[in-house]
C-alpha positions in Angstrom: 56.2 -83.8 -197.3 56.5 -86.1 -194.2 54.8 -89.0 -193.0 53.9 -91.3 -190.3 56.5 -94.2 -190.2 54.4 -96.1 -187.8 51.2 -96.1 -189.5 50.7 -99.1 -191.6 48.4 -97.8 -194.1 51.1 -94.6 -195.2 52.3 -95.4 -198.5 55.7 -97.4 -197.7 59.0 -95.6 -199.5 60.9 -96.9 -201.9 62.8 -99.6 -201.0 66.5 -100.6 -202.1 66.8 -104.0 -201.3 65.1 -105.6 -198.0 65.6 -102.0 -195.8 63.5 -98.9 -196.6 64.8 -95.6 -197.2 63.7 -92.5 -194.6 65.1 -89.1 -194.5 66.4 -87.9 -191.3 63.6 -85.3 -190.8 61.2 -87.9 -191.1 62.6 -90.3 -188.7 63.1 -87.5 -186.3 59.5 -86.5 -186.4 58.2 -90.1 -185.8 60.6 -90.4 -183.0 59.4 -87.4 -181.3 55.5 -87.9 -181.8 56.3 -91.6 -180.3 57.8 -90.2 -177.4 55.2 -87.8 -176.8 52.6 -90.1 -177.2 54.3 -92.5 -174.6 55.6 -90.4 -172.0 53.0 -87.2 -172.3 52.7 -87.2 -168.8 55.3 -88.2 -166.0 57.1 -87.3 -162.6 60.3 -87.7 -162.8 62.4 -87.2 -159.4 66.3 -86.1 -159.0 69.0 -83.8 -158.3 69.7 -80.3 -160.1 72.3 -79.8 -161.9 73.5 -76.6 -164.2 70.4 -74.5 -163.6 70.4 -71.8 -165.8 68.0 -68.8 -165.6 67.8 -67.1 -169.5 67.1 -63.4 -170.3 63.7 -64.4 -171.7 62.6 -66.1 -168.4 63.0 -69.8 -169.3 64.7 -72.0 -167.4 67.1 -74.6 -167.9 68.7 -77.5 -165.9 69.4 -80.9 -166.0 67.9 -83.9 -163.5 70.3 -86.3 -162.5 70.7 -89.4 -160.0 73.5 -91.7 -159.9 73.5 -93.2 -163.3 71.6 -90.9 -165.6 70.8 -87.2 -166.6 67.8 -85.8 -168.1 68.0 -82.2 -169.7 64.6 -80.2 -168.8 63.3 -76.8 -169.7 60.7 -74.8 -167.7 59.1 -72.0 -169.9 58.4 -68.5 -168.8 54.9 -69.1 -168.1 55.2 -72.1 -166.2 58.5 -70.5 -164.4 56.5 -67.6 -162.8 54.4 -69.9 -161.3 56.6 -72.6 -159.2 56.2 -72.5 -155.6 59.7 -73.0 -155.4 63.1 -71.3 -156.6 65.4 -73.8 -158.3 69.1 -74.1 -157.0 71.6 -76.4 -158.1 71.8 -79.8 -155.7 68.2 -79.5 -154.4 66.5 -82.4 -154.8 62.9 -81.9 -156.5 59.9 -83.9 -158.6 58.9 -82.3 -161.5 55.8 -83.2 -163.3 55.9 -82.8 -167.3 56.0 -84.5 -170.6 58.3 -85.8 -172.4 59.9 -84.0 -175.6 62.6 -84.2 -178.4 64.7 -81.7 -180.0 65.4 -82.8 -183.7 67.6 -80.0 -184.3 70.4 -81.2 -181.9 69.0 -85.0 -181.4 68.4 -85.3 -177.4 65.5 -85.8 -175.6 64.1 -83.2 -172.9 61.5 -83.2 -170.0 58.8 -80.1 -170.5 58.5 -78.8 -166.7 54.7 -78.3 -165.7 55.3 -78.3 -161.7 57.7 -78.5 -159.4 58.0 -79.4 -155.4 61.0 -80.5 -153.3 61.8 -84.3 -153.1 60.6 -85.0 -149.4 61.4 -83.2 -145.9 65.2 -84.4 -145.8 65.9 -82.5 -149.2 63.5 -79.5 -148.0 66.0 -79.5 -144.5 69.1 -79.8 -146.4 68.3 -76.9 -148.2 66.9 -74.9 -145.3 70.8 -75.5 -143.9 72.3 -74.6 -146.7 70.3 -71.1 -146.6 70.9 -70.6 -142.9 74.9 -70.8 -143.3 74.7 -68.6 -146.4 73.0 -65.9 -144.5 74.9 -66.3 -141.1 77.8 -65.9 -143.1 76.8 -63.0 -144.7 76.3 -61.4 -140.8 72.2 -61.2 -141.4 72.1 -63.1 -138.0 74.5 -61.3 -135.5 73.1 -59.8 -132.5 74.3 -56.5 -132.9 72.0 -56.0 -136.5 69.3 -56.3 -134.2 66.9 -53.5 -133.1 65.2 -52.7 -129.7 61.1 -53.5 -130.0 59.5 -49.9 -128.6 57.9 -50.2 -125.1 54.2 -48.7 -126.4 54.3 -48.3 -130.1 51.6 -46.2 -131.4 50.9 -48.1 -134.9 51.6 -51.9 -135.0 51.9 -53.3 -138.9 50.6 -56.7 -139.2 51.5 -58.8 -142.3 49.3 -62.0 -142.4 46.3 -63.6 -144.1 43.2 -61.6 -143.3 40.6 -64.2 -143.2 42.7 -66.5 -140.6 42.6 -67.2 -137.2 45.7 -65.5 -136.7 44.9 -62.0 -137.0 41.7 -62.6 -134.7 44.4 -64.0 -132.0 46.5 -61.0 -132.6 43.5 -57.9 -132.6 41.9 -60.2 -129.3 44.9 -60.0 -127.5 45.8 -56.2 -128.5 42.7 -55.3 -127.1 42.9 -57.3 -124.1 46.7 -55.9 -123.0 46.4 -52.1 -124.8 44.6 -51.2 -127.5 46.8 -49.4 -130.0 46.0 -48.6 -133.9 47.0 -51.3 -136.1 47.3 -51.8 -139.9 46.9 -55.0 -141.9 48.7 -56.0 -145.1 47.0 -58.9 -146.3 49.2 -61.9 -147.9 49.2 -65.1 -148.9 51.0 -67.7 -146.1 51.3 -70.7 -148.2 51.4 -71.4 -151.8 52.6 -70.2 -154.7 53.6 -66.0 -154.7 53.2 -66.2 -151.1 56.6 -65.4 -149.8 56.9 -62.6 -152.7 53.9 -61.1 -151.2 55.4 -61.3 -147.9 58.6 -59.8 -148.9 56.5 -57.0 -150.7 54.6 -56.2 -147.6 57.5 -55.8 -145.7 59.5 -53.6 -147.6 56.4 -51.7 -148.6 55.3 -51.2 -144.7 59.5 -49.5 -144.8 58.4 -46.9 -147.7 55.3 -45.3 -145.4 56.1 -41.9 -144.7 56.6 -40.8 -140.7 53.8 -38.4 -141.0 51.7 -39.2 -144.2 48.1 -40.3 -144.7 48.6 -43.4 -143.7 50.9 -43.6 -140.7 54.1 -45.4 -140.5 54.4 -48.8 -138.2 56.7 -48.5 -135.2 56.5 -52.4 -135.0 55.9 -54.9 -137.6 54.9 -58.5 -136.6 55.2 -61.5 -139.5 52.6 -63.8 -138.4 51.1 -67.5 -139.6 49.8 -70.1 -138.2 51.4 -73.8 -136.9 51.7 -76.0 -140.2 53.8 -78.8 -141.9 57.7 -77.8 -143.3 56.0 -77.6 -146.3 53.3 -75.0 -145.3 55.3 -72.8 -143.8 58.5 -73.0 -146.7 57.5 -69.6 -148.0 59.0 -68.1 -144.4 62.3 -70.2 -145.7 62.7 -67.8 -148.6 65.9 -65.9 -149.2 63.7 -63.1 -150.3 61.7 -63.0 -147.6 64.6 -63.1 -145.0 66.1 -60.6 -146.8 63.4 -58.4 -147.0 63.2 -58.5 -143.1 66.7 -58.2 -142.9 66.5 -55.0 -144.6 63.5 -53.7 -142.5 64.3 -50.1 -141.0 61.3 -50.8 -138.5 61.7 -53.7 -135.8 60.1 -57.0 -136.8 58.6 -59.4 -134.8 58.0 -63.6 -136.2 55.6 -65.1 -135.0 55.4 -68.3 -137.6 54.0 -71.8 -136.5 54.1 -72.9 -133.0 56.8 -72.8 -130.4 58.9 -75.9 -132.0 58.7 -74.6 -135.6 61.6 -72.6 -136.8 62.1 -71.1 -140.2 64.7 -68.4 -141.7 62.3 -65.4 -140.6 62.9 -66.1 -137.0 67.0 -65.8 -137.4 67.0 -62.4 -139.3 63.9 -60.4 -137.3 64.8 -58.4 -134.3 62.7 -60.6 -131.7 60.9 -64.3 -132.1 57.5 -65.0 -130.4 56.4 -68.7 -129.9 52.9 -68.2 -131.2 50.9 -65.0 -132.6 49.9 -64.1 -130.0 53.1 -64.0 -128.1 53.6 -61.6 -130.7 50.8 -59.5 -129.9 52.3 -59.6 -125.9 55.5 -58.8 -126.8 54.7 -55.9 -128.8 52.6 -53.8 -126.1 52.6 -54.3 -122.3 49.5 -54.6 -120.1 47.5 -51.7 -119.6 45.8 -52.7 -116.4 49.4 -53.5 -115.0 50.8 -50.3 -116.2 48.0 -48.5 -114.2 48.5 -50.6 -111.3 52.1 -49.5 -111.1 51.2 -46.1 -111.9 48.6 -46.0 -108.9 51.4 -47.7 -106.7 54.3 -45.6 -107.5 51.6 -42.5 -107.1 51.2 -44.0 -103.8 54.3 -44.1 -103.1 55.4 -40.4 -104.2 52.2 -39.1 -101.9 53.4 -41.0 -99.1 56.9 -40.0 -99.8 55.9 -36.2 -100.1 53.7 -36.6 -97.0 56.8 -37.7 -95.3 59.4 -35.1 -96.7 57.5 -32.3 -95.3 56.4 -33.4 -92.1 60.5 -33.8 -91.3 60.8 -30.1 -92.5 58.2 -29.2 -90.5 59.5 -30.6 -87.7 63.1 -29.0 -88.4 61.6 -25.8 -88.8 59.7 -25.9 -85.0 63.1 -26.8 -84.0 64.9 -23.7 -85.2 62.1 -21.6 -84.5 62.5 -22.6 -81.0 66.3 -22.4 -81.1 65.8 -18.8 -82.4 64.3 -15.1 -80.2 61.0 -14.0 -80.4 60.8 -11.9 -83.3 58.5 -9.3 -81.8 61.0 -9.1 -79.0 63.9 -8.6 -81.7 62.2 -5.6 -83.6 61.1 -3.8 -80.5 65.0 -4.1 -79.5 66.0 -2.7 -83.2 63.4 -0.4 -83.4 64.6 1.5 -79.7 68.2 1.1 -81.4 67.3 2.6 -84.2 65.5 5.8 -82.5 68.7 6.5 -81.0 70.7 6.5 -83.6 68.4 8.9 -85.4 68.7 11.4 -82.5 72.4 11.6 -82.5 72.7 11.6 -86.3 71.9 15.5 -86.6 74.3 16.4 -84.1 77.1 13.9 -85.6 76.9 15.4 -88.9 77.2 19.1 -87.4 80.5 17.5 -85.8 81.7 16.3 -88.9 80.9 19.5 -91.0 82.8 21.6 -88.6 85.9 19.3 -88.5 86.1 18.9 -92.1 85.9 23.0 -92.4 88.8 23.5 -89.8 91.0 21.0 -91.5 90.4 23.0 -95.0 91.4 26.4 -93.3 94.4 24.6 -92.0 95.5 23.3 -95.3 94.7 26.9 -97.0 96.9 28.8 -94.8 99.6 26.5 -95.4 99.3 26.9 -99.6 101.2 29.6 -101.2 99.9 32.2 -103.8 99.8 31.2 -107.5 101.4 34.9 -108.4 104.4 34.3 -106.0 104.8 30.6 -107.5 105.3 32.1 -110.4 107.5 34.6 -110.1 110.0 31.8 -107.7 109.8 29.9 -110.7 110.3 33.0 -113.3 113.5 33.7 -111.4 115.0 30.2 -110.5 114.5 29.8 -114.4 116.5 33.3 -115.3 119.4 32.0 -113.3 119.6 28.9 -114.7 119.8 30.5 -118.1 122.7 33.0 -117.0 124.7 30.1 -115.5 124.1 27.9 -118.7 125.1 30.8 -120.8 128.4 31.1 -118.4 129.2 27.3 -118.9 128.8 27.4 -123.0 131.1 30.7 -123.0 133.7 28.4 -120.7 133.3 25.7 -123.1 133.9 27.6 -126.3 137.2 29.2 -125.1 138.5 26.0 -123.9 138.4 24.2 -127.2 139.7 27.4 -129.1 142.6 27.2 -127.0 143.0 23.6 -127.6 142.7 24.1 -131.3 145.1 27.0 -131.0 148.1 24.8 -129.2 147.3 21.8 -131.9 147.9 24.0 -134.9 151.1 25.4 -133.1 152.5 21.9 -132.8 152.2 21.2 -136.4 155.5 21.7 -138.4 156.3 20.9 -141.7 159.8 20.0 -141.3 158.9 16.9 -138.9 156.3 15.8 -141.8 159.3 15.6 -144.0 161.5 13.7 -142.0 158.5 11.0 -141.3 158.2 10.8 -144.9 161.8 9.6 -145.7 162.4 7.7 -143.0 159.0 5.8 -144.4 160.9 5.3 -147.5 163.9 4.3 -146.4 161.8 1.6 -144.6 160.4 0.9 -147.7 163.4 0.3 -150.2 164.9 -1.6 -146.9 161.6 -4.1 -147.4 162.3 -4.5 -151.1 165.8 -5.1 -151.0 165.3 -7.7 -148.6 162.2 -9.2 -150.7 164.2 -9.2 -154.0 167.1 -11.3 -151.8 164.6 -13.7 -150.5 163.0 -14.3 -154.4 166.0 -14.9 -155.7 167.0 -17.4 -152.9 163.9 -19.1 -153.5 164.6 -19.4 -157.5 168.0 -21.2 -156.7 166.6 -23.9 -154.4 163.7 -24.5 -157.1 166.0 -24.5 -159.9 168.5 -26.9 -158.1 165.5 -29.2 -156.8 164.6 -29.3 -160.8 167.4 -30.3 -162.1 168.0 -33.1 -159.6 164.3 -34.4 -161.3 165.8 -34.1 -164.7 169.0 -36.1 -163.6 166.7 -38.5 -161.8 164.3 -39.1 -165.2 167.5 -39.1 -167.4 168.5 -42.5 -165.2 165.4 -44.0 -165.8 165.5 -43.7 -169.5 165.8 -46.4 -172.0 168.4 -44.3 -174.3 171.0 -45.1 -171.1 170.2 -48.8 -172.1 171.3 -48.0 -175.7 174.6 -47.0 -174.8 175.3 -50.5 -173.4 175.0 -51.7 -176.6 171.3 -52.5 -176.8 168.6 -51.6 -180.0 164.9 -51.0 -180.2 163.3 -52.5 -183.0 160.2 -51.2 -184.4 158.2 -52.0 -187.8 157.4 -49.9 -190.6 154.3 -48.4 -188.5 156.3 -47.4 -185.5 155.3 -50.4 -183.4 157.3 -51.8 -181.0 158.7 -55.1 -181.5 159.4 -57.0 -178.4 159.3 -60.4 -179.0 161.0 -62.8 -181.8 157.4 -64.2 -182.8 156.6 -61.0 -184.0 159.3 -61.0 -186.8 158.2 -61.7 -190.4 160.6 -62.4 -193.3 160.6 -59.6 -195.8 159.5 -57.0 -193.9 161.3 -53.8 -193.4 162.1 -52.6 -189.1 163.8 -49.8 -188.0 166.6 -50.0 -185.3 167.1 -47.2 -182.7 170.5 -47.2 -181.1 172.7 -44.8 -179.1 173.8 -42.7 -182.0 171.0 -42.9 -184.3 168.5 -45.2 -186.3 169.1 -47.6 -189.4 166.4 -49.3 -191.7 166.9 -53.0 -192.3 164.8 -55.7 -194.2 164.9 -59.4 -192.6 165.9 -62.2 -195.0 166.5 -65.9 -194.2 164.6 -69.0 -192.6 161.6 -67.9 -191.1 162.0 -71.2 -188.6 165.4 -69.2 -187.2 163.5 -66.1 -186.7 160.5 -67.8 -184.6 163.0 -70.1 -182.6 165.5 -67.6 -181.0 166.3 -70.1 -178.1 167.5 -72.9 -180.3 171.0 -73.0 -181.6 170.0 -71.9 -185.0 171.9 -69.2 -187.0 170.8 -65.7 -186.7 168.7 -64.6 -189.5 170.3 -62.3 -192.2 170.0 -58.5 -191.8 170.0 -57.1 -194.9 170.2 -53.2 -195.4 168.5 -50.7 -197.4 170.5 -49.5 -200.3 172.1 -45.9 -200.0 174.0 -43.8 -202.0 177.3 -44.0 -202.0 178.1 -40.7 -200.4 176.2 -41.7 -197.7 178.5 -44.7 -197.0 181.7 -43.2 -195.8 179.7 -41.1 -193.9 177.6 -44.1 -191.8 181.2 -46.2 -191.6 182.8 -43.0 -190.0 179.8 -42.8 -187.7 180.0 -46.5 -187.0 183.5 -46.5 -186.0 183.4 -43.0 -184.3 183.8 -44.0 -180.8 181.7 -43.1 -178.0 184.7 -41.9 -175.8 185.8 -39.3 -178.4 182.6 -37.1 -176.9 183.3 -35.3 -174.2 181.4 -37.0 -171.2 180.4 -34.5 -168.8 181.4 -34.8 -165.0 178.5 -36.8 -163.2 177.3 -35.5 -160.3 176.9 -37.7 -157.0 173.2 -37.9 -156.4 171.4 -36.7 -153.1 168.9 -39.2 -152.7 167.7 -37.2 -149.2 165.6 -33.9 -150.6 166.4 -30.5 -148.9 164.2 -28.7 -146.9 162.6 -26.2 -149.2 162.6 -29.0 -151.9 158.7 -29.8 -151.8 158.5 -32.1 -155.0 161.7 -34.1 -153.7 160.4 -34.4 -150.0 157.4 -36.1 -151.4 159.5 -38.6 -154.1 
């Protein structure tokens, strides 16, 4: 249960000490009623910030100045009736009431109306819109369409009750009467911009040959007024509708000094509505006068041209002879040729007949020609048979001579001679192969001796030994020796196992004067000791040495590998 905290007759809540206790809801509701009663109708001026249009149609924004910020809300029913379109940065004056929102512990103003704050703010907004549309290219000259010289139908978007439509109709009747279609709209106040934009788009949607003809040109007109009165034609929706129009548009808003956005996007700007009518149609009387003048000039030009042609024809006629006399001469010549024609025809026929007889006398009879051709053909056949017989006889004689020249003894002699040549060549091939093998074998022996000279076993013959560990790995540093390990020594006459015993430090420092480590040989059977001793005491000189051949460092010509080395 809520109560009025500021009602003196309301029951007082229980007090704890000297201060009363209130619930949060009671305090918030009491503050809400106090604010709404004290500020039920206020006018606030500020700059719009954070403007947002919700999907429900409500408008949410904030009004700010240099020192404070006030939240504002405009419900959907009021937002549709606003005369302007709110934007961020616009300075406006709003009328409404203050209220609080207990859910968030904030206060705000509920807007009932909104208007632009002063002419300076309107000019700034107009300049911003102009820059925006210019950046989009809506003011470019190449987008503007030419106005028809004499349109059949003119569409007018203006108020049906103002003086503008009367001035336009009067001037059209004076200059050149045309069919006019009027789309009545509001030209000032709320909803005017939307109606103008809808009218422009409506004219563009008409069919060219429909019941209502499509206009050839549009005139958007309004009388003069202040900047606020003409503001509907500065709305972006109107400018975009005119820019999208496929019909040429003439703008005639205000007086000559008034400028609106529609003037920049239209195809032609007229200073006044009367000037728009003058730009839409020409003067009919001027056209008639021009046609009459052109007709008179054309008639004069035709007459002068006809006179010139007549004079030229008369001059040509004087240069020519009398046609009748010329016809008489030609008729006399025709009669003369007519008399001579039969005699000339008979003479030509006689001459042709004589030439035909002469030609016929020189021609032979066809039977005689056939008989002559048959005789010639028979003679040619006899000659051909004689030639064939002679050629056959010659070929037979040649064949007989060839068969007589073939002898079996000559063929056998040729075969024996060829066999001897083959045997000779095979023997020469065997000797060449043996010589090649000998040279290759000698070259291989040289390479074997060269390889043997580089073998480490020759170093072992000079008293050195190779030390390996139990795994067969080569020991090439004293530091790799370890006490108690088994090693294998490879010498020139064989190999022996040993075990290293003694001081480890002596092994790891061979450069110093310390005694060498003791080598403990592995135990062997007694029978093998004399053999080992005999093998150790047997001098290497007892073995027969092969005589060492002197190496020839220069390879022979047939030794290819030697030449590479």
